[in-house]
N, C-alpha and C positions, 0 to 999 in steps of 0.2 A: 448525425444528430450533435445536439447543443451538448454544454459542458456537464448539465444536471444527468443526462442518459449514456455520457460516455463514463461516468462515475459509477453507473447503473450497470452496466453491462462489461466490468471489471474483472469476471471471471476467468477463469484460465483460456477457456476456449477462446475469449474475444482476445485477448493477450496475444495468445499465438496465431491470431488471424492477422491482429495489427501487425505483429513483428514477422514471424516465421514465415508466415503464408507471402507474404511481400515480398521476402526477401529471397524466396524458393526461387522465383522467377531469375532473380540475378545470379543465384549461385548455380542454376543451371542452363542458363543463357535465354534471354529474352527473345532474341533473335529467333529460337528453335519453336517458339510455341506461339509469338504474334507474327501472323501473315497480314500483309498488308490487303485490304481491300478498298481500294481508292473507289470502286464504283458504287459500293453501298452507301444509304444513308444513314448507316449508324456510325459510331465512331468505333463501337467494340461490340463483339458477339460472342457471346459461348453457349453452345448449344440453342437452344430455342430463345433466348435473352438477348436481347439488344437494347444496348445502352447509348443514347442520344448524347450527340456533342453538348446540349446542354446540361445532360446527367453528368456528363465528367466534370464540366465547366463548374458547376456547383460542389462537386465534392472535391474537388482540388482546390477553388478558391476558400473552400471552409477549412482544409489543411493546412494551407500556407496561413491565414490568417490565426489558426490555432498555434502555429509555431511561432507566430509573431509574437502573439500574446506570451509566449513562454521565454523567448529570448528579449523580451521589451524594446524590439524595434521592428519596422515593417521588413519584408523579405521580397528582393526583386525577382523578377522571373529568372534571371541568369543566375540567381542563387537557388534558386528552388529546383532549376534543372541540376545545378552541381549538387545538391542535396540527394538528387536522385525520386525527388518528390512525386516528380510525372509517373514514374513507373511503379513506384509504390502503391501509390492511389488507385492505379489501373489495375494491378494485381489485386489488391484488395478488393474491388469491385466483381472482377470476373472469379476470384475464389469464392466469396459469399454466393455469387448467383449460381456456381457450380453445385457448392452445398447444398443451396434450396432446392434444385431440379433434381438433387439426387434423394434429398427428403421426400418430396412429390411422389417420383418414381416408386420408392418404398412404403407409401401410403402412409408416412407419419404424419399424427397429426395431435392437438392437444384439447381439449375442451375449453369451452368459455369459463365454466367455473373454476378449472384446476389453472387457467391463466389469470384468472382473476385472484384467485389464490397468492398467485406469484406476486402479482403486482402489487398486492396489498402488505406483503411481507417486506416491502421496500422501506427501508427508514426513510429516505427524501420524501413521503407523504405521510408519515406517522407522525401523530399527537400524543396528548397524555392518555386518550382513550382508544389509541391505535389507529389505523387505519383514517383518514380524512377524503372522502371524496370532493368536499366542495375546495379543501386544500390541494389536493391531485391536480384539479382543474386550473387553479390558479397559478399553481409550477408550471405545469404545461402551456398556459397563455403567456406568462413571462418570458417562454422560452422561446415563443411564435410556432406552436405544435399544436396539433389538434388533440382530444382524445384517440379517435380512429387511426391515427397516422402512430401515435405510439403504442397504441395495443400491437398494429399489426407489428412494428418494429419488434417489439419482445416476443411478439408469437414465433417469428423467423429465427431470433436468437435462441431463443428457449430449445425448437428443434434442432438448429445446429448443433446444440450443448449435446443433445441427448442423442444425435447421430455421433459425435465424437466420443462421448461418454461407450457407446455400443462398441466404437472400434478400437478404441485404445484403454478405455478402463481397467481392463486386467492384463495390459503391457508391463513386462517387467525387463529390467536391464540382464541382460547375460551375465551368469555367473562368476565366470572369467574376469568380465571387465568390474563388475562390483568388488570383486575380493580385491583386485589390483588397486582400486579406488578406495578401498578400505584400510588395506596396508599403507598406502600416501599420505592419508588422512589421521590415518593413528599412529604414525610413527611419535616417539616419543623421545627426547633428548635430554641430558646432563650434561652438564658444563661445571666445570670450575673457572673462577676466572681472579682475576687483579683489575682494581681498579686505579688508572694514574691520575692524581689531582695536580694542579698547579705547584702545590707545595713538593712535590715529587720531583719537580724540574728545575729546583733550585733557585736561588734568589736572580731575580730578572733585574739587569741593570736598568736605573730608573731613565724613560726617555727625556731625550733634550729637545727643546722647543722646536728646533729644525726638523727633529724626528717627527713629530706629532702635527707640524704644519705641513710636511711633506705627505704623511699619509691621508690627514684630510684632504688635501690637494686631489691626491691618486683615487679617492673612495667618497666623492662630495655626495655621488648619488645615494649611498648610506645614509646621509644624515639630513636630507633633503624633508622639508616641512610637506606633508599630504596637501592635497585639495580639499576644502572644506566647504561645506553646502550649507546655507540655511534653508529650511522645509518648513512648510506649513503642512497641516494633514487632517483630513477627516477618518479616523478608524472607525469602521462601523463592523461588528463582531457579535455573535447572538450573546456574549456578556454583557458587551456595551451597551447594547439595545435593552439588554433585559432589565440593566440596571436602571431604566427609566420608566419602568412599566409596575404599576400596582395591580395586583389581583386580589380583590375584596373577600373578605372572609368566607362571606356568603356564598361568592363563585367556586371557591375550594371545596367546601361542604356540598356543594350539589354534585363537582366530579366526583366526591366521596362515596355519595351514596349511588350516583350511577354506575359504579366502578367497584362495588365493595368486593366482590370475588378476588380483586386482583389484592387487597389488603386482609386477607384472610387466610384459613386454609380449610378447605371443604371438606365436609362428611366425607369418609371412607369407610367402606366395607368390604369384608371379606367373602368374597360371592363363590359359590361353585354351581355347576350346572349342569342337568344330562339333556343332551340335544336328542329329538325324536324325528324320524324321517315324515312319519304318518299320525295325525293326532290321536287316532284310535291308539296307537299302541302307548302315547303319552297317556291317555285316560287310564289304560290298563295297569300301567305304571302307578298312578296316582291313587288309584284303588287300592294296591299291594302296599303303598305306605300307610295307607290309612288305615289298614290290616294289621300295622304294626312292624312291617318291613322297614328297615333302616334306608337311609338314603345312601352309605355308604354299601349294605348288601345290594340295593338296587343296581347299584354302577358296577360292582364285583362280576353282578350276572351277566351285564352286558360288556365283559372283559374290559372296564375302564379303570385305569389308574388315577391316583390321586392327583397325578399331573393333567391327566387328561379332562379330568373336570373342573379344575381350579381357575378362577378367571384372575385368582388374586388379590389384593386390596388395594380397590379401586374408586375411584371419585365418579359420580353419576355420569358425568360429561365423558368418561375415559371408555363407557360403555358403549358403543357405536352402535346397536340396537336401540331406538327409542322406546319400544314396548319392553324389553327384558329389562332397561334401566331403570324405568318407572315402576315394574312389579318389584326389582331388587333393593329398590328404597323405599317400598311403601312394608316390605316384611319385618316382622319381629325378628329377634336373633333366634336363632337354631328352630324356624317353623319353616316348613317346605311349601311352596307357591304351588296354588292351581297350576294347571297347563297354560303357557304365555305362547301365545301364537306369535312368533318372531320373524325377521328375514331369512334365517338361515334354517327354519323348522320349528317344531313346536316344542318346547324348554321345560322343565322342571328346576326350580330355583332352591339353593338355600344357604342365609345367611349366617357365617359361624362369628362373626364378631363386626360392631361398630365402633370405628373413632369419630366423635363427635367433631363438629366443625369448630374453629376458634376465629375471633374476628378481632384484627387492630382498631384500637380507638382513633376515632379522627386525630385527637391531639397528637398520638403517637406518629402518625403519618403526614402531617399537615406540611411539613419542610418537603417531604418527597413529591407530593403532589403539586405546593407549590413553584417547586424547580422546573418539573413538567412542563407546568401550566405556563410559566414563563419563558421556556424554552420555546414552545409551540409559538407563542405570541411573537416574541422575538423573531423566529424564522419567516412568518406572516410579515410582520412589518419591516421585516430588511428588504424582502422582494418591493415595499410600497415607497421605502425611504430610496431604495435604490433608483429606483425610476426617478423619482423628485430631485434627487440629489444629480442625476444625468440631464435631466430636463434644464437645471439650473445652469449647469458647466456648460450644455449645448449653447447658452443662452449668452456667454462668453463671462458670468459669473467667478469669481476666484472663489479658493477655500473659504477665505473667511467671511466671504459674501455668502456664499452658499449654506455655510454653517449659522450664520446668523440669521437668514429668511427662513431656515427650516427647524430655529431653535435646537440645533446640535452641536455638538462640543467638539472644538478644534485645537489642535497643538503646536507648537512651535517649536522646532530644534534649531538653536541660534547656530550651532557650527558641528558638524559631523565628518569624519573622514570614510572611506571607502569601507572600511573595516568595523564601522560601528563605532569608532572611538572620538571622543570631544577632545580639545587642545588641550584639556590638562591629562591626557592618555585615559580618563575612565571612561567606560563603555556605558552607551545610553541603554537603560532599562526600561521595558514594560512597553515598547514599539510591537506590535504584532506582524509577523513578518517580516523580521529586519533585514533578511539576506534579500528578500524579491525586492522589498521598497527603496532601500539603499542601490541594488543591480538598476534598478530603474531610472533612480534619481540621478544618478551618475551617467546617464545616458542622455537624458533630458537637457533642452536648452532654458536658461532664463525666461521665465514670462511668458510660456506657450501652456497651451492646454494639453494637458497629459491623458493617456488611455488610462483608464481604470485597473488598478491592480487588484485583481481576485485571488482572495486567499481561499484555497481550494480546502485547506486541512483544518481551516478554522470556520469554515462555511461565512465570510465576511468578504470586505472589499474597503482598500483604500485609495483616497483621491489625494493628489498630493500637490501642490507649488513649487517649483524651486525658485526662491524669493531673489539669493543673489549666490555667488560663487566666490571663496577667496584662491585664487589659483595656486598651485604648488610652486615652493620657493626654494631656493639654495638657502640655506641657513647660514651664517657669517660663521667663522671660527671661535670668533668668543662664545656666540650662542650655545655652542655644543662642544666646547672644548673638555668637560668632564666624560661625554660620551666617548670622545675621540680618545683619549686617553685609556678609558676602560677598554675598548675594543682592540685598541693596539696592545695592551697586555693581555688579553685574552688568545690574540691570535699569536704571540710570540711565544705564551705559556704553550699554545696547542702545536706548535710546529716542534719544539722540545720533547714535549708529551708524545707527539706522533715518531719521533726519532727514537726515542727511548722505548716505546711500544715494538716496533720492530725489534731492536735489539733483544728483548726478551722473548719474542714471539720464535727468533734464529734458534735462541738457547733451547726452547722447548722443543723445538723442530730436530735440535740435536738429541734429544733425550732426556734432558736436565728436568729435574721437578721444578714446580714453582718455589720452593726454598732455595733449591740452589739458582734459578735463572732470574728470580727477585725477591733476595734475601730481606726480613724485615717489612714485608708488605701482606697485609691481612689477606688469605686468600678466601673465598666465598663461593658459593654453589646454589646453582640452580636446578631443580629436577623437574621431570615433567613437563619440558618445553614441550608445543605442538607448534605445527606449522598454522600459520594466518591467525596465532593468537597472541595478545602482549603479554608481557611479564613485569614485573616491578623492575624498571628501569631499562627496561628492552622493549623497543616499538617493533615495528612490524618488520620493519626494513632489516634491523638486526637481527631479530630472530629468524628473518630470510637468510642471510648470511650464514648463521650458525648452523641451518640445514642443508648449506650447499659446501660445508666442511667436511672431509671424510672424518668417519668415526677414529679418534684417538690423536687426530691433528690439531694444531693452535692456530689461531686466527686474532686480529685486531679488529676492533670497533670504534668508532667516533661515537660518544656519548649526545643525546638528544641535546645537552648543552651548548655542541659544536666545540667544547674545550677540553673535559675530561677524554681518557681514553681507557677503553679495557682490551686487556689481552684474556684470552680464554682458551680451553682447551676442549673438545667433546670427549667427556668420558665416557658413555655410553650412548647409543642408538638403540631402541627397541620397538616393537610392534605389539602392543598388547592387545590383540585382536578381541578378546574377550569381554574387555571393559569399554570397547567402541560399541558408537550409539548407531548401529548398524542399522536399524529400522529407520530413521531417518536419512542417512546416508542413500539406501538405496533406493528410499521415496523420490529424492532427490535427481539422483540417477535416472530413476526410471522415466520422470518427468522430461527428462532431455531426449530420452530414447522417443519417447511420445511426440516429442515437437517434432523430430525428425522424420518419423512415421506419417504421421499427419500431412506434413510438409509434402512427403513424397505420394501420399493416397490423392492429394489435390491435384499434384501434377499428372497422375495418371488419370483422375477423373477430368481433367481438363484436354486432355489427349482424347478421351474417348469421346467426349462431347463436342470437339472443336472446336478452336480459340480462332477470332481475326479481330484485325484491328485495322481502322484508317489512321495509318500515321499521319495523314494530311491533316484531317480532324484534330488530331491529338496535338502535331505541332503547331496548328493555329491558335488551339487555347492557352499552349503553356509560352507561345512567342516564338519558339524554336526556329518558325519558318522566317522570321524576321532578321536573323542573323546571315 
């Protein structure tokens, strides 16, 4: 399916199918499962399902295009095979087909009504008023699919998910495994340390011009000017499009009136009910109430507790039975209803308390309504504008030409390097999807029509032209003289500090204290250091080295600045199980176990159904037969 539908199926089962199921064949050996069926008209079979050569070609081509969009360049057939994409795509097709057959054999299904509710929950099709069928169809058309195709795809995905939940929903990791992981992850360490700075290394002799020039010659690459590119861009996001839209107040008021329930608190009632299997029993009970028996006494006669008869404090829509809801919300407080014929029997109702509804005025929610209305309009207009820009670009229009014709804003970045910095060293600001844009722009030639960049996290697009390239070059010594001297001094100081740190560590290792080994240096302390988490002055790599040092032993570290050195000693290593977030850790481990079990289940299921592959057809699609 297309990108919008990939995003709509990013649940845990979909991710496992995309990753673990495909890889499971590689883990256990594809040759043991894929049997050549050169005489068959199908490219692959699993059980009663057959895939034609065109089925595989379509899925394989889509995957190659998807990867190409992600890395910003085309993928050759040789590269695709090297990545194992042919086997991964084939594995996923067979895995999904095997699951579908198991679903069918078990008689699993989902009603049209339930499926519709699931689709209506999708944020991709929602506006200020919730699900919009018109917008739903527009999105499908823009992605080249039909309503029937999408609904069928969602039905299969939901049923696979239900099967996976039934198989794995309550699988947990073995206790011994969870305990071992918990001990490893919850270990805490305390260290004492001193930080050695250039001033501790003593005075450095001033470098001679000859030394600096020699250092420059040996390290020219460190001082090169980076490649800069001039870019012209159209950046289209919901925010940029919304800024050009005006929603009249009259329309906002209309939205408010049609959705008043959203902007207020509905009336709630504390309701009690007694349910009777037979209408005549309910009528007899009503007669008892009329003669003076209390509702509580009647419940006690039927051996019902207060919990048994309470519906709680609920709104009208929270009562599932419409007849009961209508009766409960027409009663005065402390009055018992006449017998009500409900879905699950005949009931008598008592309203104990009424909480009146409240309504926020239009002026209090106008900004919320406007923001939602603009977001919906922007989503609709982006689809239309996207197609118009694509048409202009396909016709050979440059970014400025397309922007001028469609009255869109474009921006120019005169010079930027790969890291997003200008020649003066400042970072460019406000560029949506900076990393993706620069990654693509620094791979594109000047003056070519480039592929559109989709900003998935921002639901937008970027079109760009590379106007010119200023190549990377060697800066002259005179241009970088100050930088050369600074780096030379830092390196020389670092060498002296490294030697000094090694000497202090040796003394600590022999049993000396910090006061004895490094007199005059301030000793600091860090407590409750944990694996994988940074601490003030310590990055992840430094923390990792500390945890590889035995308890009570010293070590040395290079500070993140590359100059300072740290000499430390592990004071204690503890495992505070009681304070560890066991629930999250066990859940993560359980998911890993579930992934493995699901992969094995699919493997077993395919073995039972039988899997066959026409290798000649597959090789023909992937180009392997031309090698």
